[in-house]
N, C-alpha and C positions, 0 to 999 in steps of 0.2 A: 825937219820937217817947216822951217819957216811956212814952204807954200802954203801945206798940207793948210795950218795954222788958221792962213787967213780965205782960203781956200774954205774953208768952215760958214764962212759967213755968207757964204754966196751960197753955197752947196744945196741945202734944204728945197727952198724957192727954184732953182734951175734946173737938179734935174730928182728930188719924187717926185713927175705926173710924168717924167720921164718915163721912171725904171718904174712905172706901181704894178705895172703890167707882170715884168718882165720880174719881177721878188717874187710874184705869187707863184709861176712860172717855177721857182725856178723851186720852194719852198715846199710844191707837190709832187720836184723831182722826187725829192727827199727821201718823202714814203716816210713821210715821218710817225712814231709814236709813242704811247704815254712813256713817261721813266728813259730816253734817250738820252746823250746827249747831246752837241750840237760844241763843233768849231766856228766860228763866226767872226772871218780873218781876212778880207782888212771890213770891220767893222763900220766903220766911218762913220754916220753921226746916225748914227743905229735904223737908217729907216727903213729893214731887211727881221727885226726883233720879232716885233711884235704877231709877225706869217711866222715865226721858230715857234718864236716862242710859245703858242698855242697849242698847239698838236702834241710838246712836246709834257704835258701835265693830265696827270700831275706825279711828280718826281721829277722832274726833270729838269735840266740845264743848261742857256744855255750861255758861252763864254763869246761876247764880244769884247776881241785883239784888236789896237790899231797902236801905231805907232804916236799918229798927232795929238798933240794931248788939245790942241783945240775941236779935233772932229771931239774926244770922248767926251768936253764937259756939252758938245752942242749933245749927243747918245745919252748923254745918263739924265739930261732935261730928258728926255724921252722915254729915256724909262719909268720914271718916275710919272712923268702927265697920263701915259698909258697905264701907271705902277702895274711893273715889269719888276719890280724886284724882288720878287721871291724866286725866281727864275731865274733871269739874265742875272749875270757877273760881265761886267765891266775891264779890263787890264788894260795900260796901257806897254807893248812889250812890242819890240821891231817881228817880223815877218819872218825872221833867220835865228829867232826864240821860240815863238811860243812855249804857252803853258808846261815842262815837258810834266809838271807833278796832275796835270792834272788829267793830264791821257792814261788810255790810249782814248779818243773818242770814237762814240755810234755814226755822228754823222758829219762830214766836210763840209760849207758853204764858201766858198767862193770868186766873190761875186765882183767884175769891175773892179780884179784886182791884176793879177797877173800878166797883160799890158807893163803896167807900172811899178811892178815888181825891182825893183837892181840884182843884179842876180836872179831872171827869176826865173829858173828851174831847178839852184837848187834851194827859194826858194818852195817848191812848189814842193819838189821831194822831204822838204824841210815837215813843209806838208801831212805828206802824204803818212808820214813817219806819228805824225797823231791818230790817226786811224786805227781804227780794231778793225785783225781781221773779220772778215764780213760783212765789215761796214760800208757802206753809201758814200759815196761823191759829186757834188754841179756844182758843176763850175758858169759860170757865161761870163763873158766878155765879147769885143768889137772889133773884127776885126778888115782887114784894104788890101791888098795889096800892091793898087798900088793908089797909096791912097790920094783924096781930091781939097780941095776948100776946104770944105766942111773938114770930111778928115785928118787936113791939120788945123785945124782948130782945133779940136780933142786934144791932137798929140798935146796942143801946148798949153788946155788949161790945165787936162788932170797929170803934165809931164805922165808921157807914156808914149807906144808905139804900138800904136794897132798891125801892125803890120809883121808881127809874131802870129806862129800859128800854136796862138795859145792852147790850147788843146789837144796836142802831141803827146805831152810826156803824161795825161791821164790815162790818153789810146794806147802806151805801148805798155800802160804794168795794172791796166783794170779788166776788169773780167766783165761782160754783157753790155761794151764800154758803146756807147748809145753820144747817137749828137745832132743838131736839131737846126734849121734860123729860126727863130722869135719875131714874129712881124716889124715888117721896118718899116720909120723915123730920119726920114735925110739928119735929125740933128744927133744920133751918130756916127755920121759922118765912117759904117759901113756894114758890115752885116751885124747883124750884134744877134747870134751862138748859145747856146744854153749840151753843155754834156755834161753824158754824168756815166756812173758805173762802181764797180765797186772790188774792193781788197779781198785779191785772195785768199781762204781761211786754211 
């Protein structure tokens, strides 16, 4: 994870304004309620933590998981600065070894992860297993069938592959699956999309 530890130093400055609206859209699509438990993976520098934590108060919990120590260091600073410590817990772990001891979760939030995870379809299955029956998942990512220059730059910087049809694993298993495009920005390198669905009871 050396690259993401380095990336953490300029991640917020380059990406926080770019995806702020999409993070609010994702939180709204989760239909969060007080007392719910949310798995946020990858948590990165914690850019989504505020919009995820507020609606689950009182009694809720947001567990943010990332493998990069550098990303988690930034996320911890954010938790302290935004006084989220009563709601947020941060865990260093791989997507293939998320915190089983805390499952099941009521909500699953995967923002800009599936195009970057190694063995990404197995990663989704592992995350889906953490979601309680009746729980809702939201996935946000970028897709370009044939990436242009900007898409290739996104792939290079994020160590990603935005050619992946990363909504399809959710589409195969979820009830009430929906997918929609979010407002475009050339910096995304492709279509920014949001997909949601519910785990069958």
